[in-house]
C-alpha positions in Angstrom: 39.7 6.1 36.9 35.9 6.5 36.6 34.2 3.5 34.9 31.7 4.7 32.2 28.1 3.9 32.9 27.8 2.8 29.2 30.8 1.6 27.2 30.1 0.6 23.5 33.1 -0.7 21.6 33.3 -1.8 17.9 29.6 -2.6 17.7 28.6 -4.3 14.5 25.2 -5.6 13.5 24.0 -7.5 10.4 20.5 -8.7 9.8 20.0 -12.1 8.1 20.2 -11.9 4.3 21.0 -8.2 4.5 23.5 -7.2 1.8 25.2 -4.7 4.1 25.7 -4.4 7.9 23.2 -2.2 9.7 26.0 -1.0 12.1 29.8 -1.0 11.5 32.3 -0.4 14.2 30.3 2.0 16.4 32.1 3.1 19.6 31.1 5.6 22.3 31.0 5.9 26.1 28.6 7.7 28.5 29.3 8.6 32.1 26.6 8.8 34.7 24.5 11.9 34.4 25.2 12.6 30.8 23.1 12.5 27.6 24.1 11.4 24.1 22.0 12.4 21.1 22.0 9.8 18.3 21.1 11.3 14.9 21.3 10.7 11.2 19.1 10.2 8.2 16.4 7.5 8.0 18.0 4.1 7.7 21.3 5.2 9.2 21.1 2.6 12.0 19.8 4.6 14.9 17.0 2.3 16.0 19.2 -0.7 15.5 21.8 0.8 17.8 19.1 1.5 20.4 17.7 -2.1 20.3 21.2 -3.5 20.7 21.6 -1.5 23.9 18.5 -3.2 25.4 19.3 -6.6 23.9 16.1 -6.5 21.8 18.6 -7.4 19.2 19.4 -10.3 19.0 16.9 -11.6 21.6 13.8 -10.9 19.7 15.2 -9.7 16.3 17.7 -12.1 15.0 21.0 -10.6 13.9 24.7 -11.2 13.9 25.9 -8.9 16.7 29.5 -8.3 17.4 31.5 -6.0 19.6 31.2 -5.1 23.3 28.5 -3.4 25.3 29.3 -2.8 29.0 26.7 -1.4 31.5 28.3 -0.1 34.7 31.3 -2.2 33.9 29.4 -5.5 33.2 28.9 -7.0 29.8 25.3 -7.4 28.8 26.1 -10.2 26.3 24.0 -13.3 26.9 21.5 -11.4 29.2 17.8 -11.6 28.4 15.7 -8.4 27.9 13.7 -9.0 31.1 17.0 -9.1 33.1 18.0 -5.7 31.7 14.6 -4.0 32.1 15.2 -2.7 35.6 18.5 -1.1 34.5 17.8 -0.2 30.8 14.5 1.6 30.1 13.5 1.7 26.4 11.0 3.8 24.5 10.5 2.5 21.0 10.0 4.6 17.8 6.6 2.9 17.4 5.6 3.8 21.0 2.0 2.6 20.7 3.2 -1.0 20.6 4.3 -0.6 24.3 0.8 0.2 25.5 -1.5 -2.6 26.7 -3.4 -1.6 29.8 -6.9 -0.2 30.0 -6.0 2.5 32.6 -3.2 5.1 32.5 -2.5 4.2 36.2 -2.2 0.5 35.4 0.2 1.2 32.5 2.8 2.7 34.8 2.0 0.4 37.8 2.8 -2.8 35.8 6.5 -2.3 35.6 6.7 -1.1 39.2 4.8 -4.1 40.4 7.3 -6.4 38.7 10.1 -4.6 40.6 8.3 -5.6 43.8 8.0 -2.0 45.1 5.8 -1.3 48.1 2.3 0.0 47.2 2.9 3.4 48.8 6.1 3.9 46.8 4.4 2.8 43.6 1.5 5.3 44.1 3.9 8.2 44.8 6.1 7.4 41.8 3.0 7.1 39.5 1.6 10.4 40.5 4.9 12.2 40.4 5.8 10.8 36.9 2.3 11.6 35.5 2.8 15.2 36.7 6.2 15.4 35.2 5.0 14.4 31.7 1.9 16.6 31.8 -0.7 13.9 32.4 -1.8 14.8 35.9 -5.5 14.1 36.3 -5.6 11.4 33.6 -4.8 8.4 35.8 -8.2 6.8 35.2 -8.4 7.4 31.5 -8.2 4.5 29.0 -4.9 5.0 27.0 -6.9 4.3 23.8 -8.8 7.5 24.4 -5.7 9.7 24.6 -4.2 11.7 21.8 -1.1 10.5 20.0 1.1 12.9 22.0 -0.5 11.9 25.3 0.1 8.2 24.5 3.8 9.0 23.8 4.0 10.9 27.1 2.5 7.9 28.9 5.0 5.4 27.5 7.9 7.7 28.5 6.3 7.9 32.0 6.0 4.2 32.3 9.7 3.6 31.5 11.0 6.6 33.5 9.1 5.6 36.6 11.4 2.5 36.8 14.4 4.8 37.4 16.7 2.9 35.1 20.4 3.3 35.0 20.3 3.9 31.2 17.3 5.5 29.5 17.2 4.8 25.7 14.6 6.9 23.9 14.1 6.4 20.1 12.5 9.6 18.8 10.5 10.1 22.0 9.1 13.5 21.1 7.8 13.0 17.6 4.2 13.4 18.6 4.7 16.0 21.4 4.0 19.7 21.4 7.0 22.0 22.4 5.8 22.1 26.0 5.6 18.3 26.0 9.2 18.1 24.7 10.3 20.4 27.4 8.5 18.2 30.0 10.3 15.1 28.7 13.7 16.8 28.7 13.1 18.1 32.2 12.3 14.5 33.3 15.5 13.2 31.7 17.4 15.9 33.4 16.0 14.8 36.8 17.0 11.2 36.1 20.5 12.3 35.0 20.9 14.3 38.3 20.1 11.0 40.1 23.0 9.3 38.2 21.3 7.8 35.0 22.6 8.2 31.5 20.4 8.9 28.5 20.7 8.0 24.8 18.1 9.9 22.8 17.4 9.7 19.0 16.4 13.0 17.5 16.4 14.4 14.0 16.7 17.9 15.3 19.7 18.3 17.7 18.8 22.0 18.3 15.8 20.8 20.3 18.2 18.8 22.7 21.1 21.3 22.8 21.6 20.6 26.5 23.0 17.1 25.7 26.7 16.7 26.1 27.4 14.9 22.9 26.1 14.3 19.4 26.8 11.1 17.5 25.6 11.1 13.9 25.3 7.8 11.9 25.5 7.5 8.2 25.0 4.1 6.4 25.6 2.4 9.7 28.9 4.1 10.4 30.0 7.1 12.6 29.9 10.3 10.6 30.2 12.8 13.4 31.1 12.4 17.1 31.5 15.8 18.7 30.5 17.8 21.8 27.0 19.1 21.2 28.0 22.8 21.0 30.7 22.2 18.4 28.4 19.9 16.4 25.6 22.5 16.3 28.0 25.1 14.9 28.8 22.8 11.9 25.6 23.7 10.1 27.0 23.3 6.6 27.1 19.5 6.8 23.9 18.9 8.8 21.5 18.6 5.8 23.7 16.0 4.0 23.4 13.7 7.0 19.6 14.1 7.5 19.7 16.8 10.2 18.0 20.2 10.1 20.6 23.0 10.5 20.3 24.7 13.9 18.6 28.0 13.2 20.5 30.2 15.7 23.9 28.9 14.7 22.9 28.9 11.0 22.0 32.6 11.2 25.3 33.6 12.8 27.4 31.4 10.6 25.8 32.9 7.5 26.3 36.4 9.0 30.1 35.7 9.2 30.5 35.0 12.9 33.4 32.7 13.6 32.2 31.3 17.0 28.4 31.4 16.5 26.0 31.4 19.4 23.8 28.2 19.5 21.0 29.2 21.9 18.3 31.9 21.7 19.7 33.6 24.9 23.3 33.6 23.5 22.0 35.0 20.2 20.1 37.9 21.9 23.1 38.8 24.0 25.3 38.8 20.9 23.0 41.1 19.0 22.6 43.5 21.9 26.3 43.7 22.6 27.1 44.5 19.0 24.0 46.6 18.4 22.7 44.6 15.5 19.1 45.2 14.9 16.4 44.7 12.2 16.5 47.6 9.8 13.0 47.1 8.3 9.9 45.2 9.1 7.4 43.2 7.2 4.5 44.5 5.0 1.0 43.7 6.2 -0.3 40.3 5.0 -2.5 40.1 1.9 -5.9 38.8 2.9 -6.8 35.5 1.3 -8.9 36.0 -1.8 -9.7 32.4 -2.8 -13.3 31.1 -2.9 -14.6 29.8 0.5 -14.6 26.0 0.1 -15.2 24.7 3.6 -17.0 26.5 6.4 -17.5 25.3 9.9 -19.9 27.1 12.2 -20.0 26.6 16.0 -18.9 22.9 15.9 -19.2 20.9 19.1 -18.1 17.3 19.7 -18.1 15.0 22.8 -16.5 11.6 22.8 -18.4 8.7 24.5 -17.6 9.1 28.1 -18.0 12.8 28.1 -14.7 14.2 26.9 -15.5 17.6 25.3 -13.0 17.6 22.4 -14.2 20.5 20.3 -16.0 23.6 21.6 -17.9 26.1 19.3 -15.3 25.9 16.6 -15.8 28.2 13.6 -13.5 28.6 10.6 -13.4 29.1 6.8 -10.9 27.3 4.5 -10.4 29.1 1.1 -9.2 27.7 -2.2 -5.4 27.5 -2.6 -4.5 28.1 1.1 -2.0 26.1 3.2 -3.5 26.3 6.7 -1.7 25.0 9.7 -3.8 23.8 12.7 -1.6 24.2 15.8 -2.1 23.3 19.4 -0.9 21.2 22.3 -1.5 17.5 22.7 -5.1 16.8 23.3 -6.2 20.3 22.2 -8.7 18.9 19.7 -6.8 19.3 16.4 -7.3 15.8 15.1 -11.0 15.7 16.2 -11.6 19.0 14.4 -10.1 17.6 11.2 -12.2 14.5 11.5 -15.3 16.7 11.8 -14.3 18.7 8.7 -13.9 15.6 6.5 -17.0 13.8 7.7 -15.3 11.0 9.7 -17.1 12.2 12.8 -20.6 13.9 12.9 -20.7 17.1 15.0 -23.0 17.1 18.1 -23.8 20.7 17.3 -23.0 23.2 14.6 -22.9 23.1 10.9 -20.5 22.4 8.0 -20.9 23.9 4.6 -19.1 23.0 1.4 -19.0 25.7 -1.4 -21.8 27.5 0.5 -24.2 24.4 0.7 -24.8 23.0 4.2 -24.0 19.4 4.8 -26.2 17.5 7.2 -26.5 14.1 8.7 -26.0 11.2 6.3 -24.7 13.7 3.7 -21.5 13.9 5.8 -20.3 10.7 4.1 -20.1 12.6 0.8 -17.5 14.9 2.2 -14.9 12.2 1.5 -15.2 13.2 -2.2 -14.2 16.7 -1.4 -12.0 16.5 1.7 -9.3 13.9 1.8 -7.8 12.9 5.2 -4.3 11.4 5.6 -3.9 9.9 9.1 -1.0 10.7 11.4 0.1 7.1 11.2 -0.1 5.9 7.5 -0.3 2.3 8.7 -3.8 3.0 10.1 -5.2 3.6 6.6 -3.2 1.2 4.4 -4.7 -2.2 3.9 -4.1 -3.4 0.3 -1.3 -5.8 -0.8 -0.1 -3.6 -3.6 0.4 0.1 -4.1 -1.9 0.0 -7.2 -4.8 -1.6 -5.2 -4.4 0.9 -2.4 -4.5 3.9 -4.8 -7.4 2.5 -6.8 -9.6 1.9 -3.9 -10.9 5.5 -3.4 -11.9 6.3 -6.9 -13.3 2.7 -7.5 -15.4 3.2 -4.3 -16.7 6.5 -5.7 -17.8 4.9 -8.9 -15.0 5.9 -11.3 -15.2 3.7 -14.4 -12.6 0.9 -14.5 -11.1 2.2 -17.7 -10.3 5.5 -16.0 -8.6 4.0 -13.0 -5.1 3.5 -14.5 -4.9 7.2 -15.4 -6.0 8.2 -11.8 -3.4 5.9 -10.3 -0.7 7.1 -12.6 -1.5 10.8 -11.9 -1.6 10.3 -8.1 1.7 8.3 -8.0 3.4 10.9 -10.2 2.3 13.6 -7.8 4.1 11.8 -4.9 7.1 10.5 -7.0 6.3 6.8 -6.6 6.0 6.0 -10.3 7.0 2.4 -11.1 6.2 1.1 -7.7 2.6 0.1 -8.5 3.2 -3.6 -7.6 5.1 -3.1 -4.4 3.6 -4.1 -1.1 3.1 -0.9 0.9 4.0 -2.7 4.2 7.6 -3.4 3.2 8.2 0.2 2.1 10.0 2.7 4.3 8.0 5.1 6.5 8.3 8.0 4.2 7.2 6.0 1.2 4.2 4.6 3.1 3.3 8.2 4.0 3.4 9.0 0.3 1.3 6.0 -0.6 -1.3 7.2 1.9 -1.3 10.6 0.3 -1.6 9.1 -3.2 -4.6 6.9 -2.0 -6.4 10.2 -1.1 -5.3 12.1 -4.2 -6.6 9.5 -6.6 -10.1 10.5 -5.4 -9.4 14.0 -6.6 -10.5 15.9 -3.4 -10.4 19.7 -3.5 -9.0 19.8 0.1 -6.3 17.6 1.5 -5.9 17.3 5.3 -2.6 15.8 6.6 -2.3 15.0 10.3 1.4 15.3 11.3 2.7 14.4 7.8 6.4 14.7 8.7 6.4 12.6 11.8 9.3 10.1 11.8 10.9 11.7 8.7 14.4 13.1 8.6 15.0 16.7 7.4 15.5 16.0 3.7 12.4 13.8 3.7 10.4 16.6 5.5 11.5 19.1 2.8 10.6 16.6 0.1 7.1 16.1 1.7 6.5 19.8 1.8 7.8 20.3 -1.8 5.2 17.8 -2.8 2.4 19.7 -1.0 3.5 23.0 -2.6 3.2 21.3 -6.0 -0.2 20.0 -5.1 -1.2 23.5 -4.1 0.0 24.8 -7.5 -2.1 22.1 -9.1 -5.2 23.5 -7.4 -5.5 21.6 -4.1 -6.1 23.3 -0.8 -3.9 22.0 2.1 -4.7 21.7 5.8 -1.7 20.6 8.0 -1.9 19.5 11.6 1.7 19.8 13.0 3.7 20.3 16.1 6.8 21.2 14.0 6.9 24.9 14.4 9.6 25.7 11.9 7.6 23.8 9.2 4.4 25.7 9.9 6.4 29.0 9.9 8.0 28.3 6.6 5.2 26.8 4.6 1.8 27.8 6.0 -0.2 30.9 4.9 -2.4 30.9 8.0 -2.5 29.4 11.4 -5.5 28.2 13.5 -4.5 27.9 17.1 -6.3 25.5 19.4 -6.4 25.0 23.2 -8.8 22.8 25.2 -10.9 22.2 22.2 -11.4 25.9 21.3 -10.0 28.0 18.5 -8.1 30.8 20.3 -6.6 32.4 17.2 -7.1 32.3 13.4 -4.7 34.6 11.7 -1.8 34.9 9.1 1.0 32.6 10.3 3.3 35.6 11.1 0.8 37.0 13.5 0.4 33.6 15.1 4.1 33.4 15.9 4.4 37.0 16.8 2.4 36.4 20.0 4.5 34.1 22.3 2.1 34.5 25.2 -0.9 33.3 23.1 1.3 30.4 21.8 2.2 29.5 25.4 -1.5 29.1 26.2 -1.6 26.4 23.5 1.6 24.7 24.8 3.6 26.0 21.9 6.7 28.2 21.3 7.9 30.1 18.2 10.7 28.6 16.2 14.2 29.7 17.6 14.9 32.1 14.7 11.5 33.8 15.3 12.2 34.1 19.1 15.5 35.7 18.3 13.8 38.3 15.9 11.0 38.9 18.4 13.5 40.3 20.9 13.6 43.3 18.5 10.0 43.2 17.5 10.8 41.5 14.2 8.8 38.2 13.8 11.0 36.7 11.1 9.8 33.2 10.1 13.0 31.9 8.6 16.7 32.4 8.8 16.7 34.1 5.4 14.1 36.6 6.5 16.1 37.7 9.5 19.3 37.9 7.6 17.6 40.1 5.1 16.5 42.6 7.7 19.4 42.8 10.2 21.9 45.7 10.1 25.2 44.4 11.2 28.0 46.4 12.9 31.5 45.3 13.7 
């Protein structure tokens, strides 16, 4: 009988003074070479489970831990984290806390040096792993100068280079473009072929359909434990457990197919075999008619050290639009947004607001008109109460004290945080902190709101809630700019897409036109959503499942 590489039985975990256990009676096994996807809504217990596997709990985070965890047949109970590191590699949800070196090369070398590997072996592994995660050529860069997605790739590389028996990845692709996600999954596949097992946390199981099994947690308990294919086909229950329904399976389930395809390739084969095809196409897009609020002309920006982040970027943002800025990691999206809101001064080029050029020291006044919400809300929150956080902007802009309560109330109502004025933002959940950050910008009443990856770390219901809030803000008169790697979200909600690669804008078009050109998307490290890829096989760039269902003629 084969001994499982990982055997978890009746795992229970309860934090001190917590009213309920974080985990209750969790059991699963993993054999060498297999991958388990751990999913569920925010707070379901996924990160707790991961940290138990690496003994972070209870070694560093006190908790009452019960049950059994065997690694290659040996109990890990009583072992220290440092004893497990060569065998259990972990990438945390907050991956930036794992970075500490001043060179990319050193970041990966540190773990290998602690294993006592020969220098020539270390160098070979470092170069190989950097190439596998798409960071070749960046060995001498300071990690602090990398984009968020590049930092995430680096942490994964540093852990994977150790060749652990068990790789535990807690939402490892949240900041990665689709090409980056593919690189990470290819790396895990290579480790699996060498005999490792992988536990990966992901809110979107369709993105990791090659895994053997899906385990969904709900309130610390097992809600689903099924082979991946079977789990993807159960689209009706996904949303209730914090998962986005798999688009391909959802399309065929709603079309009445009993054994629905779950991949793009299977879906195309099914349509061709049964001669299903789109009966009608889409009308031409209506050109935006709103007033031109923000214009950028030939913007250039170099970071200290010479990195050319933005090259001759020109664009116009019109009143009432939702614009998605899309591109691969390090393509210049965040830098462009910081130029647009005045956080960075362009080296060359010009920015105009409502037709009036903004120069030099005047860039600071752009904060009154263009609000910027950081990718990580913790980078902009600093006050001890929600009220103080939301008051800061308008107070700083000279709004009279007697008008502040109304500003705070209006901003908190817009993000559905009424009644939480006295809460400490830093003890709130990630999604709530994100909303506090949005409210802190809204209270200054900017015409344009820029949100950098606003759905990172949120489960599917929270993502939908965030986007519903942004749609309401648009109806209230705000213009929205989104930076996102979440392709289905851009397809469903954006009016227009601005596509970037290597600091340049390579496309600026209605969102359907952006996703109708897979080759151009690939230049930017992106791919269309699965349902769009399915429709494109017939020249029908549907952006949602509903759109394709509405256009396909079905035959027995």
